[in-house]
Every structure is written in structure tokens, then in C-alpha cells.
C-alpha positions as a Markdown table, in Angstrom:
| # | Residue | x | y | z |
|---|---|---|---|---|
| 1 | Met | 14.1 | 114.9 | 242.6 |
| 2 | Lys | 13.2 | 111.7 | 240.8 |
| 3 | Ile | 10.2 | 113.4 | 239.1 |
| 4 | Met | 12.5 | 116.2 | 238.0 |
| 5 | Met | 15.0 | 113.8 | 236.4 |
| 6 | Val | 12.2 | 111.9 | 234.6 |
| 7 | Leu | 10.8 | 115.1 | 233.3 |
| 8 | Leu | 14.3 | 116.2 | 232.2 |
| 9 | Ala | 14.8 | 112.9 | 230.3 |
| 10 | Met | 11.5 | 113.3 | 228.6 |
| 11 | Phe | 12.2 | 116.8 | 227.5 |
| 12 | Leu | 15.7 | 116.0 | 226.3 |
| 13 | Met | 14.3 | 113.2 | 224.1 |
| 14 | Ala | 11.6 | 115.5 | 222.8 |
| 15 | Gly | 14.0 | 118.4 | 222.1 |
| 16 | Thr | 15.4 | 117.0 | 218.9 |
| 17 | Ala | 12.0 | 116.3 | 217.4 |
| 18 | Leu | 10.6 | 119.8 | 218.4 |
| 19 | Ala | 13.7 | 121.9 | 217.6 |
| 20 | Gly | 12.2 | 123.0 | 214.3 |
| 21 | Asp | 9.2 | 124.5 | 216.2 |
| 22 | Gly | 11.3 | 126.8 | 218.3 |
| 23 | Phe | 11.8 | 124.4 | 221.2 |
| 24 | Lys | 15.1 | 124.5 | 223.1 |
| 25 | Val | 16.7 | 122.7 | 226.0 |
| 26 | Tyr | 19.4 | 124.7 | 227.8 |
| 27 | Gly | 21.2 | 124.9 | 231.1 |
| 28 | Lys | 24.3 | 125.5 | 233.1 |
| 29 | Val | 26.5 | 123.2 | 235.3 |
| 30 | His | 28.5 | 125.3 | 237.8 |
| 31 | Met | 30.4 | 123.7 | 240.7 |
| 32 | Ser | 33.4 | 124.5 | 242.8 |
| 33 | Leu | 35.8 | 122.9 | 245.4 |
| 34 | Glu | 36.5 | 125.3 | 248.2 |
| 35 | Asn | 38.6 | 125.9 | 251.3 |
| 36 | Leu | 36.4 | 128.1 | 253.5 |
| 37 | Asn | 37.1 | 129.9 | 256.8 |
| 38 | Thr | 34.7 | 131.5 | 259.3 |
| 39 | Gly | 37.4 | 133.7 | 260.7 |
| 40 | Glu | 38.2 | 131.1 | 263.3 |
| 41 | Thr | 37.7 | 127.7 | 261.7 |
| 42 | Gly | 38.7 | 126.4 | 258.2 |
| 43 | Tyr | 37.1 | 123.5 | 256.3 |
| 44 | Met | 36.6 | 122.1 | 252.8 |
| 45 | Ala | 33.4 | 122.2 | 250.9 |
| 46 | Val | 31.8 | 121.3 | 247.5 |
| 47 | Ser | 29.4 | 124.0 | 246.2 |
| 48 | Ser | 26.8 | 123.9 | 243.4 |
| 49 | Asn | 26.5 | 127.5 | 242.2 |
| 50 | Gly | 23.4 | 128.5 | 240.2 |
| 51 | Ser | 23.4 | 125.2 | 238.3 |
| 52 | Arg | 20.1 | 124.8 | 236.3 |
| 53 | Phe | 18.4 | 123.4 | 233.3 |
| 54 | Gly | 15.5 | 124.9 | 231.3 |
| 55 | Leu | 13.1 | 124.5 | 228.4 |
| 56 | Lys | 11.8 | 127.4 | 226.3 |
| 57 | Gly | 9.9 | 127.9 | 223.1 |
| 58 | Thr | 8.3 | 130.2 | 220.6 |
| 59 | Gln | 5.3 | 129.7 | 218.4 |
| 60 | Glu | 4.3 | 132.2 | 215.7 |
| 61 | Met | 0.7 | 133.3 | 215.9 |
| 62 | Asn | 0.5 | 136.2 | 213.4 |
| 63 | Glu | 2.5 | 139.2 | 212.2 |
| 64 | Ser | 2.1 | 141.0 | 215.6 |
| 65 | Phe | 2.2 | 138.2 | 218.1 |
| 66 | Asn | 4.4 | 135.2 | 219.0 |
| 67 | Phe | 3.5 | 133.0 | 222.0 |
| 68 | Ile | 6.6 | 132.5 | 224.2 |
| 69 | Trp | 7.2 | 130.2 | 227.2 |
| 70 | Gln | 10.0 | 129.1 | 229.5 |
| 71 | Phe | 10.5 | 126.6 | 232.3 |
| 72 | Glu | 13.7 | 126.8 | 234.4 |
| 73 | Gln | 14.7 | 124.7 | 237.3 |
| 74 | Lys | 17.5 | 125.0 | 239.9 |
| 75 | Val | 19.7 | 121.9 | 240.2 |
| 76 | Asn | 22.0 | 121.0 | 243.1 |
| 77 | Leu | 24.7 | 118.7 | 242.0 |
| 78 | Ala | 26.6 | 118.8 | 245.3 |
| 79 | Gln | 24.0 | 118.0 | 248.0 |
| 80 | Lys | 20.9 | 115.9 | 248.1 |
| 81 | Gly | 17.5 | 117.4 | 248.7 |
| 82 | Ser | 14.2 | 118.3 | 247.1 |
| 83 | Glu | 13.6 | 121.4 | 244.9 |
| 84 | Thr | 10.3 | 122.8 | 243.8 |
| 85 | Leu | 9.9 | 122.4 | 240.0 |
| 86 | Ala | 10.1 | 125.7 | 238.0 |
| 87 | Asn | 11.8 | 127.6 | 240.9 |
| 88 | Arg | 13.7 | 129.9 | 238.5 |
| 89 | Asn | 12.5 | 132.2 | 235.7 |
| 90 | Ser | 9.4 | 130.4 | 234.3 |
| 91 | Phe | 6.6 | 132.1 | 232.5 |
| 92 | Val | 4.2 | 132.3 | 229.5 |
| 93 | Gly | 3.7 | 135.4 | 227.4 |
| 94 | Leu | 3.4 | 137.2 | 224.1 |
| 95 | Lys | 6.1 | 138.8 | 222.1 |
| 96 | Gly | 6.1 | 141.1 | 219.1 |
| 97 | Thr | 7.6 | 144.2 | 217.6 |
| 98 | Trp | 6.0 | 146.1 | 220.5 |
| 99 | Gly | 8.0 | 144.2 | 223.1 |
| 100 | Ser | 7.1 | 141.2 | 225.4 |
| 101 | Ala | 4.5 | 140.7 | 228.1 |
| 102 | Leu | 5.0 | 137.9 | 230.6 |
| 103 | Ile | 3.3 | 136.4 | 233.6 |
| 104 | Gly | 4.8 | 133.8 | 236.0 |
| 105 | Ile | 8.1 | 133.8 | 238.0 |
| 106 | His | 11.0 | 136.1 | 237.1 |
| 107 | Asp | 14.0 | 138.1 | 238.3 |
| 108 | Thr | 13.1 | 141.7 | 239.1 |
| 109 | Pro | 14.4 | 144.4 | 236.7 |
| 110 | Phe | 16.3 | 145.7 | 239.7 |
| 111 | Lys | 18.2 | 142.4 | 239.9 |
| 112 | Thr | 18.6 | 141.9 | 236.2 |
| 113 | Met | 20.2 | 145.3 | 235.7 |
| 114 | Gly | 22.9 | 144.5 | 238.3 |
| 115 | Ser | 23.6 | 141.1 | 236.8 |
| 116 | Lys | 24.7 | 142.7 | 233.5 |
| 117 | Ile | 27.7 | 144.5 | 235.2 |
| 118 | Thr | 29.7 | 141.8 | 237.0 |
| 119 | Phe | 32.6 | 139.4 | 236.2 |
| 120 | Phe | 31.8 | 137.2 | 239.3 |
| 121 | Arg | 28.3 | 135.9 | 238.5 |
| 122 | Asp | 27.3 | 133.1 | 240.9 |
| 123 | Glu | 30.8 | 132.8 | 242.2 |
| 124 | Ile | 32.2 | 133.2 | 245.7 |
| 125 | Gly | 33.0 | 136.8 | 244.9 |
| 126 | Asp | 29.4 | 137.7 | 243.7 |
| 127 | Tyr | 28.6 | 141.3 | 244.5 |
| 128 | Arg | 25.0 | 140.5 | 245.6 |
| 129 | Gln | 26.4 | 139.5 | 249.0 |
| 130 | Ser | 26.7 | 143.3 | 249.7 |
| 131 | Thr | 23.2 | 144.4 | 248.4 |
| 132 | Met | 21.2 | 143.5 | 251.6 |
| 133 | Gly | 18.8 | 141.1 | 249.9 |
| 134 | Trp | 17.7 | 143.4 | 247.1 |
| 135 | Asp | 18.2 | 140.9 | 244.3 |
| 136 | Arg | 14.8 | 139.1 | 244.1 |
| 137 | Arg | 13.1 | 136.5 | 242.0 |
| 138 | Leu | 9.4 | 137.0 | 242.4 |
| 139 | Gln | 6.3 | 134.8 | 241.9 |
| 140 | Asp | 2.9 | 136.0 | 240.6 |
| 141 | Ile | 4.4 | 138.7 | 238.4 |
| 142 | Val | 3.2 | 140.7 | 235.4 |
| 143 | Met | 6.1 | 142.1 | 233.4 |
| 144 | Tyr | 6.6 | 144.2 | 230.2 |
| 145 | Val | 9.9 | 144.3 | 228.3 |
| 146 | Ser | 10.2 | 147.0 | 225.7 |
| 147 | Pro | 11.9 | 146.4 | 222.3 |
| 148 | Glu | 15.4 | 147.9 | 221.6 |
| 149 | Leu | 15.2 | 151.5 | 220.6 |
| 150 | Asp | 18.5 | 153.0 | 219.6 |
| 151 | Gly | 20.2 | 151.1 | 222.4 |
| 152 | Phe | 17.6 | 151.8 | 225.0 |
| 153 | Asn | 15.5 | 149.1 | 226.7 |
| 154 | Ala | 13.0 | 149.3 | 229.6 |
| 155 | Arg | 11.5 | 146.6 | 232.0 |
| 156 | Leu | 8.5 | 147.1 | 234.2 |
| 157 | Met | 7.3 | 144.5 | 236.7 |
| 158 | Val | 4.5 | 144.3 | 239.2 |
| 159 | Gln | 3.9 | 141.5 | 241.7 |
| 160 | Val | 0.2 | 141.2 | 242.2 |
| 161 | Asp | -1.5 | 141.0 | 245.6 |
| 162 | Gln | 0.0 | 138.2 | 247.7 |
| 163 | Thr | -2.8 | 138.2 | 250.3 |
| 164 | Asp | -5.8 | 137.2 | 248.1 |
| 165 | Gly | -7.4 | 140.5 | 248.9 |
| 166 | Val | -7.5 | 139.8 | 252.7 |
| 167 | Ala | -5.0 | 142.3 | 254.1 |
| 168 | Asp | -5.7 | 146.0 | 254.5 |
| 169 | Glu | -2.4 | 146.7 | 252.8 |
| 170 | Ala | -1.6 | 144.4 | 249.9 |
| 171 | Glu | 1.7 | 142.6 | 249.7 |
| 172 | Thr | 3.0 | 143.9 | 246.4 |
| 173 | Ile | 6.3 | 144.9 | 244.8 |
| 174 | Phe | 7.0 | 147.2 | 241.8 |
| 175 | Ser | 10.3 | 147.1 | 240.0 |
| 176 | Gly | 11.5 | 148.9 | 236.9 |
| 177 | Ser | 14.7 | 149.6 | 235.0 |
| 178 | Val | 16.0 | 151.5 | 232.0 |
| 179 | Arg | 19.3 | 150.8 | 230.3 |
| 180 | Tyr | 21.4 | 152.0 | 227.4 |
| 181 | Lys | 23.7 | 149.6 | 225.6 |
| 182 | Lys | 25.9 | 150.3 | 222.6 |
| 183 | Asp | 28.9 | 148.3 | 221.5 |
| 184 | Asn | 31.0 | 147.7 | 224.7 |
| 185 | Phe | 29.2 | 150.4 | 226.8 |
| 186 | Tyr | 26.4 | 149.7 | 229.3 |
| 187 | Leu | 24.6 | 152.2 | 231.5 |
| 188 | Gly | 21.6 | 151.3 | 233.7 |
| 189 | Ala | 19.2 | 152.6 | 236.4 |
| 190 | Ala | 16.7 | 150.7 | 238.4 |
| 191 | Tyr | 14.0 | 151.5 | 241.0 |
| 192 | Glu | 12.1 | 149.2 | 243.3 |
| 193 | Thr | 9.5 | 149.7 | 246.0 |
| 194 | Leu | 7.9 | 147.3 | 248.5 |
| 195 | Ser | 4.3 | 147.9 | 249.7 |
| 196 | Lys | 3.6 | 148.5 | 253.4 |
| 197 | Gly | 1.8 | 145.2 | 253.5 |
| 198 | Leu | 5.1 | 143.3 | 253.4 |
| 199 | Ala | 5.7 | 144.2 | 257.0 |
| 200 | Ser | 3.0 | 144.4 | 259.7 |
| 201 | Asp | 2.4 | 144.1 | 263.4 |
| 202 | Thr | -0.7 | 143.6 | 265.5 |
| 203 | Ala | -1.9 | 146.1 | 268.1 |
| 204 | Asp | -3.5 | 145.1 | 271.4 |
| 205 | Asp | -7.0 | 145.5 | 269.9 |
| 206 | Gly | -6.1 | 143.1 | 267.1 |
| 207 | Thr | -5.9 | 145.6 | 264.3 |
| 208 | Ala | -3.0 | 145.4 | 261.9 |
| 209 | Val | -0.4 | 148.2 | 261.8 |
| 210 | Tyr | 2.1 | 148.6 | 258.9 |
| 211 | Gly | 5.6 | 149.9 | 258.5 |
| 212 | Asn | 6.9 | 152.2 | 255.8 |
| 213 | Ser | 7.1 | 151.3 | 252.1 |
| 214 | Ala | 10.7 | 150.3 | 251.4 |
| 215 | Lys | 12.4 | 151.8 | 248.3 |
| 216 | Gly | 15.6 | 151.1 | 246.4 |
| 217 | Leu | 17.6 | 152.9 | 243.7 |
| 218 | Arg | 20.4 | 151.2 | 241.8 |
| 219 | Leu | 22.8 | 152.7 | 239.2 |
| 220 | Gly | 25.4 | 150.7 | 237.2 |
| 221 | Ala | 27.8 | 151.0 | 234.4 |
| 222 | Lys | 30.2 | 148.8 | 232.4 |
| 223 | Tyr | 32.8 | 149.4 | 229.7 |
| 224 | Leu | 34.9 | 146.9 | 227.9 |
| 225 | Phe | 38.1 | 147.8 | 226.1 |
| 226 | Glu | 39.9 | 145.3 | 223.9 |
| 227 | Lys | 41.7 | 143.6 | 226.9 |
| 228 | Val | 40.4 | 145.5 | 230.0 |
| 229 | Gly | 36.9 | 146.0 | 231.4 |
| 230 | Phe | 35.5 | 148.1 | 234.3 |
| 231 | Thr | 32.2 | 148.2 | 236.1 |
| 232 | Ala | 30.7 | 150.4 | 238.8 |
| 233 | Leu | 27.6 | 150.0 | 240.9 |
| 234 | Tyr | 25.8 | 152.2 | 243.4 |
| 235 | Gln | 22.7 | 151.3 | 245.5 |
| 236 | Ser | 20.7 | 153.3 | 248.0 |
| 237 | Leu | 17.9 | 151.9 | 250.1 |
| 238 | Ser | 15.4 | 153.6 | 252.4 |
| 239 | Asp | 13.4 | 151.7 | 255.1 |
| 240 | Tyr | 15.0 | 148.6 | 253.7 |
| 241 | Asn | 14.3 | 146.6 | 256.9 |
| 242 | Gln | 10.6 | 147.1 | 257.1 |
| 243 | Ser | 10.1 | 144.8 | 260.1 |
| 244 | Asp | 12.0 | 147.2 | 262.4 |
| 245 | Phe | 9.1 | 149.0 | 264.0 |
| 246 | Ala | 6.9 | 148.6 | 267.1 |
| 247 | Val | 3.3 | 149.3 | 268.1 |
| 248 | Asp | 2.0 | 150.7 | 271.4 |
| 249 | Gly | -1.2 | 149.6 | 273.1 |
| 250 | Ser | -3.2 | 152.3 | 271.2 |
| 251 | Gly | -2.1 | 151.0 | 267.9 |
| 252 | Asn | 0.4 | 153.8 | 267.2 |
| 253 | Val | 3.8 | 153.1 | 265.6 |
| 254 | Thr | 6.4 | 154.0 | 268.2 |
| 255 | Thr | 9.6 | 153.3 | 266.4 |
| 256 | Leu | 10.2 | 153.0 | 262.7 |
| 257 | Asn | 13.2 | 152.1 | 260.6 |
| 258 | Asp | 13.7 | 155.2 | 258.4 |
| 259 | Arg | 17.4 | 154.5 | 257.9 |
| 260 | Lys | 19.1 | 154.7 | 254.5 |
| 261 | Ser | 21.7 | 152.2 | 253.6 |
| 262 | Ala | 24.2 | 152.4 | 250.8 |
| 263 | Thr | 26.4 | 150.0 | 248.7 |
| 264 | Phe | 29.0 | 151.0 | 246.2 |
| 265 | Gly | 31.9 | 149.5 | 244.4 |
| 266 | Gly | 33.1 | 148.0 | 241.1 |
| 267 | Glu | 35.2 | 145.4 | 239.3 |
| 268 | Ala | 38.0 | 145.2 | 236.8 |
| 269 | Asn | 38.9 | 142.5 | 234.3 |
| 270 | Trp | 42.2 | 142.1 | 232.4 |
| 271 | Lys | 42.6 | 139.6 | 229.5 |
| 272 | Phe | 46.4 | 139.0 | 229.8 |
| 273 | Ala | 46.4 | 136.0 | 227.4 |
| 274 | Pro | 44.0 | 134.8 | 224.7 |
| 275 | Lys | 42.1 | 132.4 | 227.1 |
| 276 | Phe | 43.1 | 133.8 | 230.5 |
| 277 | Ala | 41.8 | 136.8 | 232.5 |
| 278 | Ala | 42.5 | 138.3 | 235.9 |
| 279 | Lys | 39.7 | 140.0 | 237.8 |
| 280 | Val | 39.2 | 141.9 | 241.0 |
| 281 | Gly | 36.0 | 143.3 | 242.7 |
| 282 | Tyr | 35.5 | 145.5 | 245.8 |
| 283 | Tyr | 32.1 | 146.6 | 247.3 |
| 284 | Ala | 31.5 | 148.6 | 250.5 |
| 285 | Ala | 28.2 | 148.2 | 252.3 |
| 286 | Asp | 26.9 | 150.4 | 255.1 |
| 287 | Pro | 23.5 | 149.2 | 256.6 |
| 288 | Asn | 23.4 | 152.4 | 258.8 |
| 289 | Thr | 22.1 | 150.7 | 261.9 |
| 290 | Asp | 22.3 | 152.2 | 265.4 |
| 291 | Ala | 25.6 | 150.4 | 266.0 |
| 292 | Asp | 29.0 | 151.9 | 265.3 |
| 293 | Asn | 31.3 | 150.0 | 262.9 |
| 294 | Asp | 28.4 | 148.1 | 261.3 |
| 295 | Glu | 29.8 | 148.3 | 257.8 |
| 296 | Tyr | 31.2 | 145.4 | 255.8 |
| 297 | Asn | 33.4 | 145.2 | 252.7 |
| 298 | Leu | 33.6 | 142.5 | 250.0 |
| 299 | Leu | 37.0 | 141.9 | 248.3 |
| 300 | Ala | 37.4 | 139.3 | 245.6 |
| 301 | Phe | 40.1 | 138.5 | 243.0 |
| 302 | Gly | 40.9 | 135.6 | 240.8 |
| 303 | Val | 41.9 | 134.1 | 237.4 |
| 304 | Asp | 39.6 | 132.7 | 234.7 |
| 305 | His | 40.5 | 130.3 | 232.0 |
| 306 | Lys | 38.0 | 130.2 | 229.2 |
| 307 | Tyr | 38.7 | 126.8 | 227.6 |
| 308 | Ala | 35.8 | 127.3 | 225.1 |
| 309 | Lys | 32.9 | 129.6 | 224.6 |
| 310 | Asp | 30.7 | 127.4 | 226.8 |
| 311 | Leu | 33.3 | 126.0 | 229.2 |
| 312 | Trp | 35.5 | 127.9 | 231.7 |
| 313 | Phe | 37.5 | 127.3 | 234.9 |
| 314 | Tyr | 38.5 | 129.7 | 237.6 |
| 315 | Leu | 40.6 | 130.1 | 240.8 |
| 316 | Gln | 39.3 | 132.7 | 243.1 |
| 317 | Tyr | 39.7 | 134.2 | 246.6 |
| 318 | Ala | 37.1 | 136.3 | 248.5 |
| 319 | Ile | 36.8 | 137.8 | 251.9 |
| 320 | Met | 34.0 | 139.6 | 253.7 |
| 321 | Met | 35.7 | 142.2 | 255.9 |
| 322 | Asn | 33.3 | 143.0 | 258.8 |
| 323 | Gly | 33.4 | 146.0 | 261.1 |
| 324 | Asp | 33.4 | 145.4 | 264.8 |
| 325 | Ala | 29.6 | 145.3 | 265.0 |
| 326 | Ala | 29.0 | 143.5 | 261.7 |
| 327 | Ser | 28.8 | 139.7 | 261.0 |
| 328 | Ala | 27.9 | 139.5 | 257.3 |
| 329 | Ser | 28.4 | 136.1 | 255.8 |
| 330 | Leu | 30.3 | 135.2 | 252.6 |
| 331 | Gly | 28.2 | 133.4 | 250.0 |
| 332 | Ser | 24.4 | 133.0 | 249.8 |
| 333 | Lys | 22.2 | 130.4 | 248.2 |
| 334 | Thr | 19.7 | 133.1 | 247.1 |
| 335 | Asn | 22.6 | 134.9 | 245.4 |
| 336 | Gly | 23.9 | 132.1 | 243.2 |
| 337 | His | 26.8 | 130.7 | 245.3 |
| 338 | Gly | 25.7 | 127.5 | 246.9 |
| 339 | Lys | 27.7 | 127.6 | 250.1 |
| 340 | Ile | 27.3 | 130.1 | 252.9 |
| 341 | Val | 30.3 | 130.9 | 255.2 |
| 342 | Asn | 29.0 | 132.5 | 258.3 |
| 343 | Ala | 31.2 | 134.8 | 260.4 |
| 344 | Ala | 32.4 | 133.2 | 263.7 |
| 345 | Gly | 31.1 | 136.3 | 265.4 |
| 346 | Pro | 30.9 | 140.1 | 265.1 |
| 347 | Gly | 34.0 | 141.6 | 263.6 |
| 348 | Glu | 35.2 | 138.2 | 262.2 |
| 349 | Ser | 35.9 | 138.1 | 258.5 |
| 350 | Pro | 34.8 | 134.9 | 256.6 |
| 351 | Ser | 36.8 | 134.0 | 253.6 |
| 352 | Gly | 37.3 | 131.3 | 251.0 |
| 353 | Ile | 39.4 | 130.0 | 248.1 |
| 354 | Ser | 37.3 | 128.6 | 245.3 |
| 355 | Leu | 38.4 | 126.3 | 242.4 |
| 356 | Gly | 35.5 | 126.0 | 240.0 |
| 357 | Phe | 34.2 | 125.3 | 236.5 |
| 358 | Ala | 31.1 | 126.2 | 234.6 |
| 359 | Lys | 29.6 | 124.5 | 231.5 |
| 360 | Lys | 26.7 | 125.9 | 229.5 |
| 361 | Phe | 24.6 | 123.9 | 227.1 |
């Protein structure tokens, strides 16, 4: 943590001198004070929600190529602990009229597409709590981002082999998206597939046996009127829990998770005053396990006060309504919101009231 703060101070001092060369320091401070409930027990908490700082720059090489780079770091302003440097989107690449090519660490196109259609980003009502872990930030990626063509844009990403060529089946992920954006209308589709190598078991003879390749499809839309906005999201997953299979003594797969899960829902936003907006979100998730009543539903609503373009406050309530056999939590550090509210048990519904602020720089 000390090293991180020293680096930040150095970069902040250098930022002014290098600003003319396309160097920029940026970030976001986002925290909240919350009253949380597991379904049985209530308690107070302070949460740091997607707070971060970053450095990025561009250097012109010739008419066709610019060298681009970015370093982004998660920051926890509520609890002490160590964080790996450059644990958010960090990369180097080339950019031109043909698009951008990047290598490093980055959100998948599957995740990025969904992030464009929410009013609850990194808050206690964030929709990603209902997408069953399919909002990833990957390391060792190669990504291409197309230029804007009449409102259309495409992103293609591949995570290279994570086993250094050792495994029979490489641990790799492909993710891609296409979106159309014009004025206040947004429409997107994304597809992601995980290789067999990401889930394996060992037979009695020591050979490796692999599960199915998991696949995901996501569709989303957003439309903003003058004072009202609406979003919609649908997600379908197959073999999403790859580890759910077993191997017999002969090395044959005896059971395999071929279930298909689904998540669907949407949000609405109403600007009832120049600097105030009310919003609501609802998402239904069905993991389609063998248990009955395993579904869970996320409901969130609140009021935002946009004090300035880069500073806003909010008051929000969210609840994860679990079926009798479900115990989904509310909040997730991997999905932006810093605090996790676990359900007291199956069928219990964790909830929370959140008073927060966010400041961009």
C-alpha cells in the first residue's frame, strides 16, 4: 500500500509536466455508509465501491499509428489491506483509424456491454449480482476494438493459454460484442465461451478429464428520453458451472452440468428535478439447478443527486429475494460494491440501505 501511494504521488507531480504529451491522471472515489441485513441480523458498514486511480497516455508515431497505454489500480478507502498494483484495466497497444489493438488486463466485451446499460453502476443495486459471475476482468488478453462505423462498434478478445502449454486442454476464454449507438439509443449483443481446460478432474489412472465448454449470450438495450430512461437485459448461459461433473474409474465422465441458466430484467430512471433522479431496477435469475425454488430476484430503488458533473450523492435500498433453496448474497467485491451481505440461510433475503457519494477526477 505504501508503494502504491508513493507511485501515485510521483505520477501526480509528473502529470502537470507531461500533460502536453497526452499524459493524464484520472480516477474515482466512491464510498457509502450502509445499514445491512442478512435476513436475520442487521449491522452498519462502510463500503468502498469501485474506487480507483489511473494513468493513461498517447504518443503519436505516424499517420496510421499511435502508441497508447493505461495503468489502473483499485483503491480501498474503507478497509486496510494490500492490493496488487495494476489490478484493473491496464494495457499497452496501438491505435489508428483502423481501430485499437491491446495486450494486458481488461474487462471482457461481455462485461463492457452490460456496463453501458445500468443506472446502478458499482452500487448496492448493481445488476451484476444476478449474472452468476459472468462479468470478468481477464489477464493475459489480446483485444481488438473497431472504429465507429455509422454507430456500430465491435470488440474481440482472447485470453491466451493460462497453462504455459502444459495442459491437454488450454485454459482460454473468447469474448466478443457488437453494439449500435445513436443519439440516446443503445443496442448490444455479446458472446463468451470458456475452454474445457478451465474445469478438469483426474481419473484413477492419473489422466485429466475435462468438462464441457461453457457459453454465454447477453443482449441489452437502453433508451433515454428527455427526463426518463429505460434499460433491458437478457442473459443465457449453458454449462456455466463447469466444475459440476464427475469421473468414474475408467476415466469416463459420469455426470455433467448441461443446465442452461437465465437472467433477465431492466431499469428505469426519472429526472424529476434538474439535479435529482429516481431510479428502480429489477432482475430475475434462474440458475436451473436440480433443486426446486432455486431462483433469486434483485430489486433496487433509490434517488440520485447530481451536485456537479463529476460529483453525485445517492440514497438507495436493495434486496436479494431468494427462493426457498437459494442463498444468493447482496453485493460483491468482484462486481464493484465493496461489501458483501450474505444470506443467513437458504430462503433468507439479504438487504441494505446505502447512503453514498462518488467523485470523479
